[in-house]
N, C-alpha and C positions, 0 to 999 in steps of 0.2 A: 501520493498524487491529491489532491482535494480541493472544490473553485472555491468551500470557504480558508482564509483566510485566517482567522482566529484559532483555526484546527489546526495548522498550519504552523503557527506562531506556538502552541501552546503544547502541542505533539514535540515540537524541536525544541523547547525550555527543558519540558520533563524527558525524553528520551536524552539531551545532550547531558543531565546531569548524573546522570545512569554511567555513561562513558560513550553513551556512539554518536558515531557523524551522522549527521542529517540534510538531507536533501529532502527541503518541498519545491512541488510543481503542485501549478494551477493548472494547468491541462496535460492530453495528451504526448505534446509534441514538445514542451519542457521537460515531460518526464523521460519518453524514450532518449532523448540528446542526450541527458544527464546520464543517466541506463547506461548507454553508451560509450561517454566518454569514463564512466567510471573504470569500467571493465576494462578499453586500452590503458586508463595509464595503472593498472593493477592492483586494484582498488576495486571491484566488484561489490554492490549490495549485497547483505547478505537477508536483504527483505524489501519487503513494496508493501504497501499500504495504499490501495487503491479501492477511490469511493468511486461506486456501477454509476453515479449518475452525476455526471456534467452539464452542462447548458452546452457544448456544444457538439454532444451526442455518441463522442467519446470517451467512455467510463469503465470501470475498470472490468468490466466483461468481455470488451471491444479489445482495449489497451492487451488483456495477457495472453491472446496468442504470440500477441506479437514480440513483448519480453521472451517468449516459450522460444521463438525462434531463435535472437539475440542468443538464451541462456535457457538452454529443458532444463535447469535446475532449482529458475528462481522459485523463490518462497514467498509466496502473492496472498496479501492478507485482504480481504471484501469489506467496506467500510459501507452501508448505509444505514439512513433514516428507513425506510422504511425494511416493514419487522417478517414481512408474509411475503416474504417472493423466494421462487425457487433457487434463482442465487445465493441465499442467504441461507435460506434450509435447508438447501442441497450443495452447498457450495462447492465440497469437493469434484462434484460432480461437472463443476466447471472450471475446475484444476488450481484452486484455492483452498492453500492451507488452514485454513481460519476465516472467523469473520467477526468482525466487530459491529453491534448497532448500535445507533446513532443515536443521539445521545451519549456515548461513552463517558464511565469514571478513568478517571484519570490512569486513577492503579489498577485495575480492570484491563484497560489500555497500555501501560507497563509489560504488565505480569505475560499479556498478550505477546508481541515482541519478543523479548525475551522466550519463553516458551520454545517460539519461532524462531530465533536466530540461536538457541538453544541447540537443532534439532540436528 
């Protein structure tokens, strides 16, 4: 989930190249709808990348509790351009299993997704 279309596009290209099925969402509502639909179809998400700051105010910190209510085992990675904020510095306190600071290198991004999905 990210409001920057370029990040969604590049992320999708990188991860699909590595064999992942990727769903990109620009807002919380579409993220929650896609997450629920995938679970209902028997193909739950292995991980989610959540931008912490979205224009509509429902970023990763606000969406993660809703995802956890649907799937308590959801593996969520926080993403933000803010390098010094509590959510990035102590991501596990907020329920995230990892954090990526934007702009991130694509190799760093792919490695983190692989690490999270192999847990």
